[in-house]
C-alpha positions in Angstrom: -302.2 39.5 -18.2 -301.7 38.4 -21.9 -299.7 35.3 -21.8 -297.0 35.0 -24.5 -296.3 31.3 -24.6 -296.6 29.4 -27.9 -298.3 26.5 -26.1 -301.0 28.7 -24.6 -303.4 27.1 -27.1 -305.6 24.1 -27.4 -304.1 20.7 -28.3 -306.3 20.2 -31.3 -304.7 23.2 -33.0 -301.3 21.5 -32.8 -302.5 18.0 -33.9 -304.4 19.5 -36.8 -301.3 21.6 -37.8 -299.3 18.4 -37.8 -301.8 16.7 -40.1 -302.0 19.7 -42.5 -298.2 20.0 -42.6 -297.9 16.4 -43.7 -300.8 16.1 -46.0 -301.6 19.6 -47.4 -298.4 21.7 -47.1 -299.4 24.0 -50.0 -303.1 24.5 -49.1 -304.3 28.0 -48.3 -307.0 29.0 -45.8 -309.0 32.0 -44.7 -310.6 32.4 -41.3 -313.0 35.1 -40.1 -314.2 36.3 -36.7 -317.9 36.2 -35.9 -319.7 37.4 -32.8 -323.0 35.6 -32.6 -324.4 38.0 -29.9 -324.8 41.8 -30.4 -322.0 42.9 -28.1 -320.7 46.5 -28.5 -316.9 46.7 -28.7 -315.5 49.9 -27.2 -313.8 52.7 -29.2 -310.2 51.9 -29.8 -310.6 48.1 -29.4 -309.2 47.3 -32.9 -306.1 49.4 -32.3 -305.4 47.7 -29.0 -306.0 44.3 -30.5 -303.6 45.1 -33.4 -300.9 45.9 -30.8 -301.4 42.6 -29.1 -301.3 40.7 -32.4 -298.1 42.4 -33.4 -296.4 40.8 -30.3 -297.4 37.3 -31.4 -294.2 37.1 -33.5 -292.2 36.8 -30.3 -293.9 33.6 -29.3 -291.7 30.5 -29.9 -291.3 26.9 -28.7 -288.9 26.9 -25.8 -286.6 23.9 -25.1 -288.5 22.8 -22.0 -291.8 22.9 -24.0 -290.2 20.9 -26.8 -289.2 18.3 -24.3 -292.7 18.3 -22.8 -294.3 17.7 -26.2 -291.8 15.0 -27.1 -292.4 13.1 -23.8 -296.2 13.7 -23.3 -297.6 14.0 -26.9 -296.0 10.8 -28.1 -298.1 10.9 -31.3 -296.3 14.0 -32.5 -293.4 12.9 -34.9 -289.9 14.4 -34.8 -290.4 16.2 -38.2 -293.4 18.1 -36.9 -291.7 18.9 -33.6 -288.7 20.3 -35.5 -291.1 22.4 -37.6 -292.8 23.7 -34.5 -289.5 24.8 -33.1 -288.9 27.0 -36.1 -292.6 28.2 -36.3 -293.3 31.9 -35.8 -296.6 33.7 -36.0 -296.8 36.2 -38.9 -299.0 39.2 -37.8 -299.3 40.2 -41.5 -301.7 37.3 -41.8 -304.2 39.0 -39.6 -306.4 42.0 -40.7 -308.3 43.8 -37.9 -310.9 46.6 -38.6 -313.5 48.4 -36.5 -316.7 50.0 -37.7 -318.3 51.7 -34.8 -319.0 49.1 -32.1 -318.3 46.1 -34.5 -315.0 44.5 -35.2 -313.8 42.5 -38.2 -310.9 40.0 -37.9 -309.8 38.1 -41.0 -306.8 35.6 -41.2 -305.3 34.5 -44.5 -302.3 32.5 -45.6 -301.0 28.9 -45.9 -303.2 26.6 -43.9 -300.4 25.1 -41.8 -299.3 28.6 -40.8 -302.6 30.4 -40.1 -304.2 27.4 -38.3 -302.7 28.3 -35.0 -304.2 31.8 -34.7 -307.8 30.9 -33.7 -307.5 29.9 -30.0 -304.9 32.5 -28.7 -306.5 35.3 -30.8 -310.0 34.5 -29.4 -308.6 34.4 -25.9 -306.9 37.8 -26.5 -310.2 39.3 -27.9 -312.1 38.0 -24.8 -309.6 39.2 -22.3 -309.2 42.6 -24.0 -313.0 43.1 -24.1 -313.4 42.6 -20.4 -310.3 44.6 -19.6 -311.9 47.6 -21.5 -315.5 47.1 -20.3 -315.5 45.5 -16.8 -314.4 47.9 -14.1 -315.0 45.6 -11.2 -312.2 44.7 -8.7 -310.1 41.8 -10.1 -309.4 40.4 -6.6 -313.2 40.1 -6.0 -313.7 38.4 -9.3 -311.0 35.8 -8.5 -312.7 35.1 -5.1 -316.0 34.6 -6.8 -314.4 32.3 -9.4 -312.9 30.2 -6.6 -316.2 29.8 -4.9 -318.1 29.0 -8.1 -315.4 26.5 -9.2 -315.4 24.8 -5.9 -319.2 24.4 -6.1 -319.0 23.1 -9.6 -316.2 20.6 -8.9 -318.0 19.2 -5.9 -321.2 18.9 -7.9 -319.4 17.1 -10.8 -317.7 14.7 -8.4 -321.0 14.0 -6.7 -322.5 13.1 -10.1 -319.5 10.9 -10.7 -318.4 12.1 -14.2 -314.9 12.5 -15.6 -314.3 15.8 -17.4 -311.7 18.1 -18.9 -311.4 21.8 -18.9 -311.9 23.3 -22.5 -312.2 27.0 -21.7 -309.2 28.7 -23.3 -311.0 30.4 -26.3 -313.5 32.4 -24.3 -311.8 32.7 -21.0 -312.2 35.9 -18.9 -308.4 36.1 -18.6 -305.4 33.9 -18.4 -305.2 34.3 -14.6 -308.8 33.3 -14.2 -308.2 30.1 -16.2 -305.3 29.4 -13.9 -307.5 30.0 -10.8 -310.1 27.6 -12.2 -307.6 24.8 -12.8 -305.9 25.3 -9.4 -309.3 24.8 -7.7 -310.5 21.9 -10.0 -307.3 20.0 -9.1 -308.3 20.0 -5.5 -311.1 17.6 -6.4 -311.2 14.3 -8.2 -312.5 13.5 -11.7 -310.6 16.2 -13.6 -309.0 14.3 -16.5 -307.0 17.1 -18.1 -307.1 20.4 -20.0 -307.2 21.3 -23.7 -304.6 24.0 -23.0 -301.2 22.6 -23.6 -299.2 25.2 -21.7 -301.4 24.8 -18.6 -301.2 21.0 -18.9 -297.4 21.4 -18.6 -297.7 24.0 -15.8 -300.0 21.9 -13.6 -298.9 18.4 -14.6 -302.2 17.6 -16.3 -302.9 15.6 -19.5 -303.3 17.8 -22.6 -306.6 16.7 -24.2 -307.9 17.2 -27.7 -308.1 15.7 -31.3 -309.8 17.3 -34.3 -312.1 20.3 -35.0 -314.7 21.2 -37.6 -312.2 23.1 -39.7 -310.3 19.9 -40.7 -313.5 18.4 -42.1 -314.7 21.7 -43.7 -311.3 22.0 -45.4 -311.7 18.6 -46.9 -315.2 19.5 -48.2 -313.8 22.6 -49.9 -311.0 20.7 -51.5 -312.7 17.4 -52.4 -316.5 17.9 -52.1 -319.2 17.5 -49.5 -320.0 13.9 -50.2 -316.6 12.6 -49.4 -315.5 15.1 -46.7 -316.3 13.1 -43.6 -314.8 9.9 -44.9 -311.7 11.6 -46.4 -311.0 13.5 -43.2 -311.2 10.3 -41.1 -309.0 8.5 -43.5 -306.5 11.4 -43.5 -306.6 11.6 -39.7 -305.9 7.9 -39.2 -303.2 7.9 -41.9 -301.3 10.5 -39.7 -302.1 9.3 -36.2 -302.7 5.6 -36.8 -305.7 5.2 -34.6 -304.4 7.5 -31.8 -306.5 10.6 -30.9 -309.5 8.6 -32.0 -312.5 10.8 -31.1 -314.6 11.5 -34.2 -316.4 14.8 -34.6 -320.0 14.2 -35.7 -321.7 17.5 -36.5 -319.8 19.3 -39.3 -322.5 18.4 -41.7 -325.1 17.2 -39.2 -324.8 14.0 -37.1 -327.1 12.1 -39.4 -324.8 12.7 -42.4 -321.8 11.7 -40.3 -323.3 8.3 -39.4 -323.7 7.5 -43.1 -319.9 7.5 -43.4 -319.0 6.2 -40.0 -319.1 2.6 -41.1 -317.9 -0.5 -39.3 -314.2 0.3 -40.1 -314.2 3.7 -38.5 -316.6 2.7 -35.7 -314.1 0.0 -34.6 -311.0 2.1 -35.2 -312.2 5.2 -33.4 -312.4 5.2 -29.6 -315.5 7.2 -29.7 -317.3 10.3 -31.0 -317.9 13.9 -29.8 -321.3 15.7 -29.6 -320.9 19.4 -30.1 -324.4 20.6 -31.0 -328.1 19.6 -30.8 -329.9 17.5 -28.2 -327.3 15.4 -26.2 -330.0 12.9 -25.1 -331.1 12.3 -28.6 -327.5 12.0 -29.6 -327.0 9.1 -27.1 -329.9 7.2 -28.7 -328.5 7.7 -32.2 -325.0 6.8 -31.2 -326.0 3.6 -29.3 -328.3 2.5 -32.2 -325.5 3.1 -34.7 -322.9 1.1 -32.8 -325.4 -1.7 -32.4 -326.1 -1.6 -36.1 -322.3 -2.1 -36.6 -322.4 -5.0 -34.2 -320.2 -3.1 -31.8 -320.9 -2.9 -28.0 -321.6 0.8 -27.4 -320.6 0.3 -23.8 -317.0 0.0 -25.0 -317.1 3.4 -26.8 -316.7 7.0 -25.5 -319.3 9.6 -26.0 -317.7 13.0 -25.4 -320.1 15.9 -24.7 -318.7 19.5 -25.3 -321.7 21.7 -26.3 -322.7 24.4 -23.9 -322.4 22.5 -20.7 -323.4 25.0 -18.1 -325.7 23.2 -15.6 -325.0 20.4 -13.2 -328.5 19.1 -13.7 -327.9 19.0 -17.5 -324.7 16.9 -17.0 -326.4 14.6 -14.5 -329.2 13.9 -17.0 -326.7 13.0 -19.7 -324.7 10.8 -17.3 -327.8 8.9 -16.2 -328.8 8.2 -19.7 -325.4 6.9 -20.6 -325.2 4.4 -17.7 -324.9 0.9 -19.1 -324.9 2.2 -22.6 -321.7 4.1 -23.2 -318.6 5.7 -21.5 -319.5 9.3 -21.0 -316.8 12.1 -20.9 -317.2 15.8 -20.8 -315.3 18.8 -22.1 -316.4 21.9 -20.2 -315.4 25.3 -21.4 -316.8 28.8 -20.9 -318.9 27.8 -17.9 -315.7 27.2 -16.0 -313.4 30.0 -17.3 -315.8 32.9 -17.9 -318.7 32.6 -15.4 -318.1 36.0 -13.7 -321.6 37.6 -13.7 -321.4 39.2 -17.2 -322.2 37.1 -20.3 -319.2 35.8 -22.1 -318.6 36.7 -25.7 -320.6 34.3 -27.9 -317.9 34.3 -30.6 -316.1 32.0 -33.0 -313.3 32.2 -35.5 -314.2 29.8 -38.3 -312.6 28.8 -41.6 -314.5 30.5 -44.5 -312.3 29.4 -47.4 -309.8 26.6 -48.2 -307.8 26.7 -51.4 -309.9 29.6 -52.5 -313.2 27.7 -52.2 -315.9 28.6 -49.7 -316.5 26.4 -46.7 -319.7 25.4 -45.0 -320.7 24.0 -41.6 -324.1 22.4 -41.1 -324.5 22.2 -37.4 -327.3 20.1 -35.7 -328.4 23.6 -34.5 -329.1 25.7 -37.7 -328.2 29.0 -35.9 -324.6 27.7 -35.7 -324.4 27.1 -39.5 -321.6 29.0 -41.3 -321.3 29.8 -44.9 -323.3 31.8 -47.4 -327.0 30.9 -47.7 -326.4 29.7 -51.3 -323.5 27.4 -50.2 -325.4 26.1 -47.2 -328.4 25.2 -49.5 -326.1 23.5 -52.0 -324.5 21.5 -49.2 -327.9 20.4 -47.8 -329.1 19.3 -51.3 -325.8 17.5 -52.0 -325.9 15.5 -48.7 -329.7 15.1 -48.6 -330.0 17.0 -45.3 -333.5 18.2 -44.4 
């Protein structure tokens, strides 16, 4: 079932849209789909996807959803909520092509308009792919998901960690994501979900702040050397210290810490690790907070990169004990663990205001941008 609710998206898309609306209303952006694994898309996939995209224009913010955002997302101002009430997806912003077993998806337009496409479009791509390629009985799949989710929830509770569900983008289906949340809620330690619609549906906390695109956009507009600092300054000017989890690995964590000075280290509640070695990240974060004369035990370290083993999460939790407050955002392992590999895909910003964007992950295979632009970014920031 393809859900048609405007709020069937991750919170960070809405918070970023609010910031872009306020600060850069005339900025343009271009996004592109990339499948990191060699998956074969079936014949007719692009045509089916175009049909789904054409129906996005009927999604709108309903009155009860408006009231939910107004009450729950207190950091969203009335001007933005009024804008969101009038917002409509424009399918003309999306170009979908298929060449044999490969698909191309490009999104272009005003940044504040196209920014919302990423999450629901990725969810639609994932669900359509499995609908067209997986012939197994759906009832059996749901039973397996229930059993696996129960096992994972019990394991996470035993470890003693607090976590949120982050699995919208690569979910097997909307109904599977619902099944996952319904079973996670039977156990303790679930903090919330990144999906705003499901947060409302199940009475959970919508969770999320900022993503790489916000920082990448600043780099394209103002330069690599000031991107981290300018994006943090922009974010705090809009949200005033709320939603204060910084993202560290847009241009590598080492480059981020050069800009994450005492001002931001005190203002932000914590930081998020989204690539690289999480144990090494803990050492770097603790050392940096101590350098800033801040007790790291008062700060949150949020881990959200490829969490798919209880042993892995237990190792991170043990290392954080007495050093920092650890939290976890768990995605595909919860919403698409059905015996067939999930699509290893992203939709990333590739241009902002007509200039190319770059991401330098702590894992080089996750870098995005042309080789020339990546090399220029590395040289500019002194990244080895």
